[in-house]
C-alpha positions in Angstrom: 49.4 -31.0 20.7 49.0 -27.4 21.9 47.8 -26.6 25.4 44.2 -27.3 26.2 42.2 -24.2 27.2 42.0 -25.5 30.8 45.8 -26.0 31.1 46.4 -22.6 29.5 43.9 -20.7 31.6 44.5 -22.3 35.0 48.1 -23.4 34.9 50.4 -21.9 32.2 49.1 -18.3 32.2 48.9 -17.8 36.0 52.4 -19.3 36.4 53.8 -17.0 33.7 52.1 -13.9 35.2 53.3 -14.8 38.7 56.9 -15.3 37.6 56.9 -12.2 35.3 55.6 -9.9 38.0 57.8 -11.4 40.8 59.7 -8.7 42.7 62.9 -10.5 41.9 62.6 -10.1 38.1 61.8 -6.4 38.0 64.6 -5.6 35.6 63.4 -5.3 32.0 66.0 -7.8 30.7 64.9 -10.4 33.3 61.3 -10.0 32.4 62.1 -10.3 28.7 63.9 -13.6 29.3 61.0 -14.9 31.4 58.6 -14.0 28.5 60.9 -15.5 25.9 61.3 -18.8 27.8 57.6 -19.0 28.4 56.9 -18.4 24.8 59.4 -21.0 23.6 57.9 -23.5 26.1 54.4 -22.7 24.9 55.4 -23.3 21.2 57.6 -26.3 22.0 54.7 -28.0 23.9 52.7 -28.2 20.7 55.7 -28.4 18.3 58.6 -30.1 20.2 60.6 -30.5 17.0 59.6 -27.4 15.0 60.5 -25.1 17.9 64.1 -25.6 16.8 63.1 -24.6 13.3 61.7 -21.3 14.7 64.9 -20.7 16.8 67.0 -21.3 13.6 64.9 -18.8 11.7 65.4 -16.3 14.5 69.1 -16.7 14.4 69.3 -16.5 10.6 67.1 -13.3 10.4 68.9 -11.7 13.3 72.2 -12.2 11.3 70.6 -10.8 8.2 69.5 -7.8 10.1 73.0 -7.2 11.4 74.3 -7.6 7.8 71.8 -5.0 6.4 72.6 -2.6 9.2 76.4 -3.0 8.8 76.1 -2.4 5.0 73.9 0.7 5.7 76.6 2.2 7.9 79.2 1.6 5.2 76.9 3.2 2.6 76.8 0.0 0.6 73.3 -0.1 -0.9 74.1 -3.2 -2.9 75.1 -5.1 0.2 72.0 -3.9 2.0 69.8 -5.1 -0.8 71.7 -8.4 -1.0 71.1 -9.0 2.8 67.4 -8.2 2.4 67.0 -10.5 -0.7 68.8 -13.4 1.1 66.4 -13.0 4.0 63.4 -13.2 1.7 64.9 -16.2 -0.1 65.5 -18.0 3.2 62.0 -17.2 4.7 60.0 -17.9 1.6 62.0 -21.0 0.9 61.2 -22.2 4.4 57.5 -21.6 3.9 57.6 -23.3 0.5 59.2 -26.5 1.9 56.9 -26.8 4.9 53.7 -25.3 3.6 53.6 -25.7 -0.2 55.9 -28.5 -1.2 53.3 -31.2 -0.5 50.8 -29.2 -2.6 53.2 -28.8 -5.5 54.3 -32.5 -5.5 50.7 -33.7 -5.4 49.8 -31.6 -8.4 52.9 -32.8 -10.3 52.1 -36.4 -9.4 48.5 -35.9 -10.7 49.9 -34.7 -14.0 52.5 -37.4 -14.3 50.2 -40.2 -12.8 53.0 -41.0 -10.4 52.2 -41.0 -6.7 55.8 -41.9 -5.7 56.9 -38.3 -6.0 54.5 -36.9 -3.4 56.4 -35.4 -0.4 54.3 -35.3 2.8 55.7 -32.8 5.3 54.1 -31.8 8.5 53.0 -28.1 8.7 54.5 -26.3 11.7 51.8 -24.4 13.7 51.9 -20.6 13.1 54.7 -20.7 10.5 52.9 -18.2 8.3 52.7 -15.7 11.2 56.2 -16.0 12.6 57.8 -16.1 9.2 56.1 -12.9 8.2 57.1 -11.2 11.4 60.8 -12.2 10.8 60.6 -10.8 7.3 59.1 -7.6 8.8 62.1 -7.3 11.1 64.6 -7.4 8.3 62.4 -5.1 6.1 62.1 -2.5 8.8 65.9 -2.5 9.3 66.4 -2.2 5.6 64.0 0.7 5.1 65.3 2.4 8.2 61.9 2.5 10.0 63.4 0.6 13.0 66.9 0.2 14.5 68.7 -3.1 14.3 68.4 -5.2 17.4 71.9 -6.5 18.4 70.5 -8.6 21.3 69.3 -11.8 19.6 67.1 -12.6 22.7 65.0 -9.6 22.0 64.5 -10.6 18.3 63.5 -14.0 19.6 61.0 -12.4 22.0 59.5 -10.3 19.2 58.9 -13.4 17.0 57.9 -16.0 19.6 55.6 -14.0 22.0 53.0 -16.6 22.9 49.9 -14.2 22.9 50.0 -13.7 19.2 52.2 -16.5 18.0 49.6 -18.9 16.7 46.8 -16.8 15.3 48.1 -13.2 15.1 47.7 -10.3 14.7 50.8 -10.0 12.6 52.9 -7.5 14.6 55.4 -5.5 12.5 58.7 -5.0 14.2 58.6 -1.2 14.1 55.4 -1.4 16.1 56.9 -3.0 19.2 60.7 -2.3 18.8 60.7 0.3 21.5 58.4 -1.6 23.8 60.7 -4.6 23.9 63.3 -2.5 25.6 61.4 0.4 27.2 57.8 -0.7 28.0 56.3 0.2 31.3 53.7 -2.2 32.8 50.9 -0.7 35.0 47.7 -1.9 36.7 45.5 0.1 34.4 46.8 -1.6 31.2 46.8 -5.0 32.9 43.2 -4.6 34.0 42.1 -3.4 30.5 44.1 -6.2 28.9 42.5 -8.8 31.1 39.1 -7.5 30.2 39.9 -7.6 26.5 41.2 -11.2 26.9 37.9 -12.2 28.6 35.9 -10.6 25.8 37.9 -12.6 23.2 37.6 -15.8 25.2 33.8 -15.2 25.3 33.6 -14.7 21.5 35.4 -18.0 21.0 33.7 -20.2 23.5 30.3 -18.7 23.9 29.5 -17.7 20.3 31.9 -19.2 17.7 31.9 -22.7 19.0 28.1 -22.8 19.1 27.3 -21.2 15.8 30.1 -23.5 14.4 28.0 -26.5 15.4 25.0 -25.1 13.5 27.2 -24.6 10.4 28.6 -28.2 10.7 25.1 -29.7 10.9 23.9 -27.6 7.9 26.8 -28.5 5.6 26.7 -32.2 6.7 23.1 -32.5 5.5 22.8 -35.5 3.2 20.6 -35.9 0.2 20.7 -32.2 -0.7 19.9 -29.3 1.7 16.9 -27.0 1.5 17.3 -23.3 0.6 16.6 -22.4 4.2 19.2 -24.8 5.6 21.8 -23.5 3.1 21.2 -19.9 4.2 21.3 -21.0 7.8 24.7 -22.8 7.3 26.1 -19.8 5.4 25.1 -17.3 8.0 26.2 -19.5 10.9 29.7 -20.0 9.3 30.0 -16.3 8.6 29.4 -15.6 12.3 31.7 -18.5 13.3 34.7 -17.4 11.4 34.4 -13.8 12.6 33.9 -14.5 16.3 36.6 -17.2 16.2 39.3 -15.1 14.5 38.5 -11.8 16.1 38.2 -13.6 19.5 41.7 -14.9 19.1 42.9 -11.4 18.1 41.2 -9.9 21.2 42.8 -12.5 23.4 46.2 -11.7 21.9 45.8 -7.9 22.2 44.6 -8.3 25.8 47.5 -10.6 26.8 49.9 -8.3 25.2 48.6 -5.4 27.2 48.9 -7.5 30.4 52.6 -7.7 29.7 53.1 -4.1 28.6 52.8 -4.5 24.8 50.5 -2.6 22.5 49.5 -4.9 19.6 47.7 -3.5 16.6 43.9 -3.9 16.2 43.1 -6.7 13.7 39.3 -6.2 13.3 37.1 -3.1 13.2 33.5 -4.3 12.9 34.0 -5.7 9.3 30.4 -6.8 8.9 29.3 -3.2 9.1 31.1 -2.5 5.8 29.2 -1.1 2.8 31.7 -2.2 0.1 34.3 -4.9 -0.3 37.0 -2.3 -0.2 35.8 -1.1 3.2 35.5 -4.7 4.4 39.2 -5.3 3.7 40.1 -2.2 5.6 38.3 -3.7 8.6 39.1 -7.4 8.3 42.5 -8.9 9.3 44.0 -5.4 9.3 47.5 -6.6 10.2 47.7 -8.9 7.2 46.4 -6.2 4.8 48.9 -3.7 6.3 51.8 -6.2 5.9 51.0 -6.8 2.2 50.5 -3.1 1.5 53.7 -2.0 3.1 56.0 -4.9 2.0 54.5 -6.0 -1.3 52.0 -3.6 -2.9 54.0 -0.4 -2.3 57.4 -1.8 -3.2 55.9 -3.2 -6.5 54.9 0.4 -7.3 51.4 0.6 -5.8 49.3 3.0 -7.9 52.2 5.1 -9.1 52.7 3.7 -12.6 49.4 3.8 -14.3 46.2 1.8 -14.2 47.5 -1.3 -15.9 50.4 -1.7 -13.4 48.1 -1.0 -10.5 45.8 -3.8 -11.5 48.8 -6.1 -11.9 50.0 -5.2 -8.5 46.6 -5.8 -6.9 46.4 -9.2 -8.7 49.8 -10.2 -7.3 48.9 -9.1 -3.8 45.5 -10.9 -3.8 46.9 -14.1 -5.3 49.6 -14.1 -2.6 46.9 -13.3 0.1 44.9 -16.4 -0.9 48.0 -18.6 -1.1 49.2 -17.3 2.3 46.0 -18.6 3.9 46.6 -22.2 2.7 48.1 -24.5 0.1 44.8 -25.4 -1.6 43.1 -24.3 -4.7 40.1 -23.0 -2.8 42.3 -20.5 -1.0 43.9 -19.4 -4.2 40.5 -18.9 -5.9 39.3 -17.1 -2.8 42.2 -14.6 -3.1 41.6 -14.2 -6.9 37.8 -13.7 -6.1 38.5 -10.8 -3.9 41.1 -9.4 -6.2 38.6 -9.2 -9.0 35.9 -7.7 -6.8 38.3 -5.0 -5.5 39.5 -4.1 -9.0 35.8 -3.8 -10.2 35.0 -1.6 -7.2 37.9 0.6 -7.7 37.5 1.2 -11.5 33.9 0.5 -12.2 31.5 0.2 -9.3 32.7 2.9 -6.9 30.7 5.8 -8.3 27.6 3.6 -8.5 28.0 2.4 -4.9 28.5 5.9 -3.6 25.1 7.0 -5.1 23.1 4.0 -3.7 21.6 3.9 -0.2 23.9 2.6 2.5 21.6 -0.4 3.2 22.1 -1.6 -0.4 25.9 -1.4 0.0 25.8 -3.3 3.2 23.6 -6.1 1.7 25.8 -6.3 -1.4 28.9 -6.5 0.7 27.6 -9.2 3.0 26.3 -11.3 0.1 29.7 -11.5 -1.5 31.5 -12.0 1.8 29.2 -15.0 2.6 29.7 -16.4 -0.9 33.5 -16.0 -0.3 33.4 -17.9 3.0 
């Protein structure tokens, strides 16, 4: 199991900070090794077997990055594309085996009335996050937005950094490529990062955990719940999921700053939104950016007519739902938002723009709560 909050706060984190800022490890390379070893230990504590799977993925994608860069220097575009495609096949194949194979075999067994073909495989913690970051590394090398990293330890550090390993944000390689080698730690950033970490911890412990108990009680009501109890449960869960997820993101961003890294913002007051489109510009920003840059735009984005744009949006939101979990409710959740976003873009936008802001806010929060 992963560290308890007590062990993390009062043992693991203080020890890592003390070693990291020890005068004997001032050199950037030494500090990177300290952070890499601490991150692998952190993940290995919760996943003693799957840490080797993550290390294997780091090695494989580092090699694909070198392949893509080598082909680029030779002007071999076909070789570049082959390296990129092989990395996608490897990473998505890994995710399929560990995250979706059980789901697929259960559905096949249901159709064939044969339970013997069900394959139950344990799900490695954070596999969706570190796999997407590894894909980001190879993509950024392929598109030329970041230089290849010849030091495999630095690729390993980018992927395994414990502050954001389990719950994001999804950090694109080009965002931190320079900081891995050239970052400068200072007291101001450390203090601000510590403050951000405390805010995130407060969101999680003081708000999310308590409203989560209210939601659990409401949804566990037997014999049918009243309208008031249903609304109470829905509102409590809406608050729980925001303060939980944004709390973890705040903690990750704060911890990153304490070690000299600038991680991207992941939430920007999403419940202030006045449309579903605006909501998804404010909620889980790093995931939306990843899908936009690496899926939506390469598929053609909005450059090939309305029909193709709708198809591209449908693909992105189907994948977004599937990324969150190998269950039909997640897939339907992705489709649900895909439909709403298409309706807003091509039908409702002009209407929403003319209506009072308060109406847009109520409309948005109603559909968000239904989605949750």
